[in-house]
MIKOLZA-439118 format. One record per residue (C-alpha): x, y, z; residue in one letter. Coordinates in steps of 0.001 Angstrom, whole numbers, padded with zeros to 6 digits, always signed. Example, Ala and Ser with C-alpha at 12.3 -4.5 7.8 and 13.67 -1.06 7.14 Angstrom:
<nodes>
+012300-004500+007800a/+013670-001060+007140s/
</nodes>
This chain:
<nodes>
+051288-054050+136875m/+050371-053958+140553r/+049394-050652+142136t/+052590-050484+144202d/+055118-050724+141387v/+055870-048911+138136a/+057526-050479+135108r/+060675-048762+133841l/+061501-048443+130140r/+064132-051183+130569c/+061364-053590+131654g/+062281-053776+135348k/+059702-052825+137993t/+060439-050215+140654i/+058455-050169+143928p/+056612-046853+144292l/+057551-046516+147968l/+061252-046496+148742g/+063435-046016+151812m/+066079-043302+151687g/+069290-043864+153648t/+070926-040416+153652y/+072366-040061+157134c/+074554-037004+157891p/+075821-038693+161053q/+076765-041842+159070k/+075437-043954+161970d/+076158-047462+160669r/+074342-049499+163328e/+071210-047349+163256s/+071086-047656+159458t/+071478-051440+159580i/+068750-051734+162228s/+066393-049436+160303a/+066848-051375+157054v/+066047-054664+158815h/+062876-053125+160224q/+061940-051744+156804a/+062345-055158+155151i/+060152-056798+157794k/+057485-054123+157290i/+057548-054790+153537g/+059855-052179+151974y/+061688-053483+148903r/+063097-050264+147384h/+066271-048834+148990f/+068059-045679+147928d/+071627-044693+148711t/+074588-042849+147178a/+078335-042805+147587k/+078140-039322+149132i/+075505-040428+151675y/+078013-042628+153491g/+075393-045352+153880s/+076348-047756+151066e/+078286-050100+153338e/+075623-050180+156081a/+072789-050706+153582l/+074729-053465+151819g/+075462-055182+155125t/+071798-055098+156172a/+070606-056406+152796l/+073237-059144+152802g/+072185-060238+156272q/+068500-060241+155362a/+069191-062337+152268i/+071347-064802+154189s/+068650-065097+156894y/+066100-065900+154187g/+064010-062831+155101t/+064072-061643+151502v/+065554-062679+148152q/+067924-060484+146162r/+065674-060435+143094e/+062828-058975+145169d/+064871-055922+146218i/+065373-052749+144162f/+068618-050949+145070v/+069642-047505+143771t/+072947-045748+144227s/+074515-042762+142505k/+077651-041636+140709l/+079225-038857+142769w/+080245-035684+140961s/+083992-036303+141339s/+083720-039715+139612d/+082451-038587+136196h/+085812-039480+134642h/+085315-043202+135359d/+081761-044425+136136p/+082793-048074+135712i/+085407-047918+138474s/+083051-045904+140687a/+080240-048439+140340l/+082637-051364+140760t/+083756-049831+144067q/+080146-049232+145134t/+079318-052883+144484l/+082377-053975+146438k/+081399-051674+149326t/+077824-052962+149332m/+078697-056626+148735g/+076365-056807+145729l/+076821-058277+142252e/+074735-055548+140593y/+072590-052493+141273l/+069039-052269+140038d/+069499-048582+139270n/+072555-046337+138959y/+072106-042575+138647l/+074277-039585+137783v/+073827-037733+141088h/+074117-034139+139845w/+074654-032497+136438p/+077969-031147+137722i/+081570-032315+137649k/+084036-031982+140506l/+087737-032698+140422k/+088704-036329+141160p/+088887-037168+144862g/+086463-034505+146126v/+084320-036190+148788s/+082634-033250+150504d/+078946-032822+149576p/+079471-029065+149744i/+082498-028477+147486p/+084866-025543+147641k/+085096-023178+144669e/+088440-024543+143506e/+087083-028109+143417e/+084732-027558+140454f/+085483-028668+136895e/+084519-026061+134309k/+083314-028689+131827d/+079619-029411+132426v/+078952-031780+129465g/+078196-035364+130421i/+078408-037145+127074e/+081521-039097+128090e/+080030-039695+131538t/+076895-041142+129979w/+078942-043385+127699q/+080515-044764+130876g/+077066-045251+132416m/+075919-047124+129309e/+079014-049296+129530r/+078118-050106+133171c/+074776-051338+131863l/+076379-053406+129095e/+078766-054997+131593m/+075890-056111+133818g/+077018-053943+136751l/+073523-052457+136903c/+070079-053221+135480r/+069088-049650+134613s/+070708-046224+134443i/+069354-042751+135011g/+069970-039292+136388v/+069172-037167+139399s/+068489-033433+139721n/+068199-032991+135945f/+065979-030202+134604s/+063842-030510+131451s/+066535-028869+129317k/+069234-031147+130687k/+067024-034154+129917i/+066612-032994+126314y/+070369-032372+126037d/+071033-035918+127245l/+068534-037471+124834l/+070345-035842+121906d/+073394-038100+122302f/+072275-041037+124485a/+072234-044516+122939s/+070319-045737+126006v/+067734-043335+127400y/+067655-042830+131185p/+065075-044995+132948s/+064788-042678+135965v/+065158-039016+136920n/+065284-038628+140696q/+064372-035099+141783v/+062857-033202+144684e/+059091-033582+144432m/+056259-032966+146889h/+052945-031031+147017p/+054785-027705+147352l/+057218-028488+144498w/+055173-030428+141996r/+057557-030512+139010q/+054680-030249+136495s/+056810-029319+133464k/+059557-031812+134266l/+057063-034628+134880r/+055469-033968+131498k/+058853-034056+129733v/+059783-037284+131506c/+056398-038856+130775e/+056705-038034+127050e/+060104-039713+126965n/+059131-042692+129168k/+061465-041640+131994i/+060178-042579+135439h/+060256-039761+138009v/+061440-040757+141471s/+060773-038101+144099g/+063120-037438+146988y/+062142-035374+150019s/+058441-036127+149419p/+057708-034791+152926l/+059945-031745+152487g/+063029-033308+154077g/+062304-032549+157755p/+065245-033459+159966g/+067846-032591+157332n/+069921-029428+157618c/+068294-028145+154425w/+064832-029640+155057g/+061542-028140+156186s/+058283-029184+157851t/+056304-026840+155585a/+054848-029696+153524v/+053448-031836+156330i/+052441-028759+158331e/+050535-027140+155449h/+046850-026596+156371p/+045567-027972+153030v/+047603-031167+153464i/+046375-031468+157038k/+042758-031012+155984s/+043037-033689+153299i/+044647-036011+155853a/+041788-035375+158275l/+039244-036139+155525k/+040845-039533+154872h/+041649-040330+158519n/+045325-040321+157533a/+048508-038515+158488t/+049744-035538+156418p/+052735-037660+155393a/+050489-040392+153973q/+048783-037982+151577t/+052080-037471+149758q/+052049-041054+148422h/+048478-041228+147169s/+049189-040992+143428n/+050005-044263+141719t/+052165-044351+138646e/+050279-044272+135321k/+051582-045549+131999q/+050047-043164+129448i/+050401-043895+125773e/+051886-040997+123820p/+049655-039400+121183d/+050699-039311+117548e/+052493-035972+117856k/+054580-037240+120741k/+055461-040364+118780k/+056672-038243+115897k/+058913-036250+118228r/+060423-039494+119522e/+060991-041053+116114m/+062877-039800+113090r/+061516-040914+109730t/+064171-043619+109309d/+064512-045029+112847v/+062323-046170+115717a/+063293-046060+119368r/+063089-049309+121306l/+061936-049546+124933r/+065576-050076+125973c/+066454-046653+124510g/+068384-047900+121489k/+067285-046867+117986t/+066544-049419+115265i/+066723-048394+111581p/+063358-048905+109899l/+064923-050481+106805l/+067006-053582+107414g/+068848-056072+105244m/+067996-059740+105668g/+070768-062272+105104t/+068886-065584+104975y/+070664-067505+102226c/+069610-071141+101675p/+072701-071676+099501q/+074922-070309+102296k/+076971-068516+099639d/+079608-066848+101812r/+081274-064659+099185e/+077994-063401+097741s/+076801-062498+101240t/+080008-060613+102058i/+079868-058715+098765s/+076171-057864+099222a/+076720-056553+102761v/+079535-054289+101562h/+077249-052910+098846q/+074466-052391+101377a/+076727-050454+103724i/+077879-048182+100881k/+074254-047578+099855i/+073425-046607+103446g/+071964-049680+105137y/+072779-049876+108840r/+070406-052599+110053h/+071458-056217+109405f/+069469-059312+110328d/+070762-062871+110627t/+070228-066039+112662a/+072201-069116+113553k/+069936-071241+111343i/+070412-068896+108342y/+074054-069932+107973g/+075051-066309+107326s/+076398-065217+110738e/+080038-065773+109814e/+079778-064057+106423a/+077869-061086+107840l/+080344-060731+110708g/+083284-060870+108284t/+081793-058173+106057a/+080965-055910+109001l/+084436-056407+110493g/+086055-055501+107172q/+083870-052410+106735a/+084702-051240+110249i/+088446-051844+109751s/+088309-049962+106409y/+086666-047011+108160g/+083551-047293+105958t/+081338-047450+109021v/+081661-047463+112817q/+080393-050299+114998r/+078118-048034+117014e/+076315-046967+113827d/+075305-050536+112928i/+072315-052429+114318f/+072838-056220+114234v/+070168-058810+115056t/+070602-062560+115418s/+068412-065252+116901k/+068443-068112+119397l/+067765-071321+117479w/+065131-073690+118816s/+067648-076366+119875s/+069564-073879+122077d/+066805-072960+124554h/+068626-074872+127293h/+071572-072430+127246d/+071036-069016+125566p/+074257-067645+127065i/+076451-070270+125398s/+074498-069919+122149a/+074959-066150+122041l/+078600-066430+123078t/+079158-068758+120117q/+077282-066404+117778t/+079501-063510+118860l/+082601-065643+118338k/+081360-066669+114879t/+080596-063070+113919m/+083681-061539+115519g/+081567-059085+117515l/+081664-058005+121161e/+077884-057665+121392y/+074659-057840+119393l/+072256-054943+119269d/+069310-057339+119370n/+068956-061038+120239y/+065658-062809+119591l/+064076-066140+120500v/+063587-067409+116946h/+060442-069528+117426w/+058148-070418+120367p/+059264-074032+120043i/+061958-076186+121617k/+063985-078796+119773l/+066406-081294+121277k/+070010-080043+121676p/+072106-080289+118527g/+069279-080153+115968v/+070478-077908+113140s/+067939-078586+110402d/+065405-075753+109922p/+062767-078418+109186i/+062989-080782+112180p/+061988-084429+112211k/+059227-085583+114552e/+061638-087224+117003e/+063602-083966+117366e/+060871-081977+119157f/+060805-081297+122896e/+057295-081555+124316k/+057842-078663+126737d/+056760-075398+125125v/+057244-073026+128097g/+060053-070493+127708i/+060330-069084+131234e/+063787-070590+131772e/+064766-069625+128215t/+063780-066020+128876w/+065739-065962+132128q/+068770-066941+130045g/+067986-064176+127552m/+067758-061642+130401e/+071098-062878+131697r/+072616-062309+128221c/+071435-058715+128525l/+072848-058314+132030e/+076212-059705+130899m/+076467-057141+128104g/+076369-059799+125355l/+073514-057898+123722c/+071879-054482+123988r/+068272-055628+123713s/+066306-058889+123725i/+063121-059913+122015g/+061191-062646+120251v/+060221-063752+116772s/+057056-065436+115476n/+055167-064841+118743f/+051378-064461+118623s/+049439-062032+120829s/+048710-064788+123345k/+052347-065847+123506k/+053345-062217+124082i/+050908-061965+127007y/+052180-065273+128427d/+055744-063949+128284l/+054853-060655+129963l/+053388-062569+132913d/+056832-063736+134063f/+059386-061495+132307a/+061531-059187+134428s/+062675-057468+131232v/+060009-057011+128574y/+060938-057866+124971p/+062010-054864+122907s/+061127-056477+119563v/+058767-059060+118065n/+059902-060007+114556q/+057063-061505+112517v/+055874-061885+108949e/+054224-058592+107979m/+053262-057116+104621h/+050173-055609+102928p/+048580-059055+102574l/+049324-060076+106185w/+048904-056929+108190r/+049070-058270+111775q/+046518-055697+113017s/+045726-057444+116320k/+049346-058306+117070l/+050562-054800+116240r/+048031-053336+118667k/+049116-055716+121457v/+052778-054880+120828c/+052092-051146+120694e/+050208-051272+124008e/+053191-053009+125605n/+055854-050861+123873k/+057212-053793+121868i/+058550-052806+118468h/+057333-054910+115544v/+059952-055857+112959s/+058488-057298+109763g/+060214-060061+107829y/+059192-060992+104266s/+057777-057470+103728p/+057582-058255+099992l/+056168-061746+100516g/+059498-063576+100512g/+059938-064020+096734p/+062952-066169+095933g/+062539-068352+099026n/+061194-071915+098772c/+058188-070844+100844w/+057875-067323+099433g/+055468-065750+096977s/+055313-062805+094559t/+051649-062213+095460a/+052429-059017+097404v/+054416-057152+094747i/+052211-058550+091953e/+048941-057477+093587h/+047004-055059+091340p/+046206-052668+094225v/+049871-052442+095230i/+050807-051923+091574k/+048230-049143+091149s/+049471-047318+094269i/+053029-047683+092971a/+052010-046162+089632l/+050346-043244+091444k/+053568-042460+093339h/+055942-043231+090444n/+057387-045963+092625a/+057915-049715+092472t/+055465-052139+094124p/+058306-053193+096445a/+058772-049596+097584q/+055052-049304+098329v/+055049-052545+100335a/+058093-051454+102346l/+056739-047962+102961r/+053445-049447+104131w/+055240-051445+106848g/+057239-048419+107971m/+054086-046267+108016s/+052754-048675+110650k/+055765-047990+112862g/+057469-051270+112038a/+060974-051862+110781s/+061110-054000+107649v/+063725-056655+106885i/+064140-057107+103141v/+066549-059593+101600k/+068147-058666+098296s/+071753-059164+097239f/+071303-057096+094066n/+072848-053638+094407g/+070354-051821+092207e/+067439-053508+093958r/+068896-052446+097305m/+069017-048844+096118r/+065425-049038+094927e/+064286-050505+098226n/+066080-047777+100193k/+064151-045134+098252r/+061021-046431+099986a/+062040-044075+102803l/+061221-041132+100517d/+057652-042237+099677i/+054663-040969+101632k/+051479-043021+101395l/+048264-041045+101900d/+045143-042062+103789d/+043475-043333+100629q/+046426-045636+099885d/+046357-047021+103406l/+042582-047505+103259s/+042839-049492+100012f/+045505-051739+101537i/+043461-052262+104709d/+040656-053742+102581q/+042816-056387+100891l/+042111-060016+101623e/+044747-061388+104001e/+046930-064376+103360w/+049801-065664+105502k/+052737-067005+103499i/+055097-068389+106182m/+052639-070763+107900r/+055144-072812+109904g/+053726-076201+108885d/+057132-077767+109633f/+056585-077110+113362l/+053278-078961+113523v/+052685-082706+113919n/+050276-084975+115734q/+052812-086918+117832t/+055753-084971+119292t/+055154-081258+118589s/+053332-079286+121299p/+051355-077759+118402y/+048938-080211+116737k/+047658-077688+114213s/+048566-074411+112537i/+045822-072746+114588q/+047511-073871+117826q/+050883-072570+116653l/+049474-069121+115909w/+046754-069188+118601d/+043944-068776+116052d/+045505-065632+114572e/+045712-067246+111128i/
</nodes>
């Protein structure tokens, strides 16, 4: 991260210095001229709101600058706000804002105030009879989340929200706010609110950083304060410049903060969505449709809410059928289910079409999580999980692939995007060009392949690790019973009156990972779910940390000396094996 930007929880960067466009006189030409000057000087962050009356002028100036080639749209960060009389329909309000501004999307859309006014009220100082008595914003926030899903904006947030109102919002939000825009300056430092926002990875954007001089409600007290003046003199700066001296810091939460963020059975992704820690895998080499449907129904009744599939698994249609039936029966609601599928290696050229087809196959409107299955490209149309040498593409870069994945997110085809089978180096390579950081990295992980280095890299970059083959993949052609047959795992299981499988699953969850376990046996599913009730102690974890490591899914089928970009297993995993 550069010193002049901060990274939001959604993965997008926000410039630390922005230009406000509130103009009581609504002077269109002056606003347009000022924005052009700001762009030439180097400003890339522009803030407006419906109630400011500057949306049209700002949009005109930005459109002109883009058409002149002065700046590109993707380099600009634009914020506007939902006015208090539009809480009943955020989608229509934002659609109108985009039309007014001549933009396809906003970078940030905020709930302007935690207050509701009656529809049609356009005065910033409302009359008493224009207030709505209802102050709850749960339905409003659902509309804001829908704006995000529809691709009308890249991030959502709030403005003028206190600490308590933030906590109230977090109780029901599926997507956490990326931003809270509030008054903030040296004479109103917002210490408590900043701490609450920092703990919940909500970026604070400060308006009136100079005290708002020139506004009817503003003051020169900040820039005229003798302490501010003395600091300015010390640095040969203006009093106004001292307000912007603090750069944004990304501070990792301590263990207590993590526990407050995470219930025992879910983890919260960087995008704000929660992922159940125990998931059901649906890889089925036999592609037995009826068995898959039956197993998913059993899993739902037992309490599973996290389901994992992939195009190459051959189970998308069966899983989608079972979920659709369960939803139609009223057994479960769509919003309570977390569904992951994956972009197959022959579809890198067009992730949007691939995901659209997956949704059609599954009968779903969106996925909760869409992953790049492997860091490898195959030629279009290859559908065999073990490709032939002539089916490899030599290009291994995924920058264009990831742009397609980000577009899937913008279009509302999925709620989060991520990767699978990516090493630490490949994660770093991706972060170098990604506008949206991956929410998940799904990799092999179990007590005999603990992924210590990779987990640390992912934790530092707020990427959730999801572990496949948490029991070693027994029953698969490449799997092994070595994990659940290991004498140390068996002894820990005996100590806790548990099964070795429960110990292996609980170990993965104790590391903050979600675990994807594949079993179509109802009783086994119940046993596996009881892993949530086990608590491993420090001694158990220490014993497991001393076990010799052994990777089971090596990926030999992606390595060859002629056409694969990876000539060895070490190249594929970047020496992490």
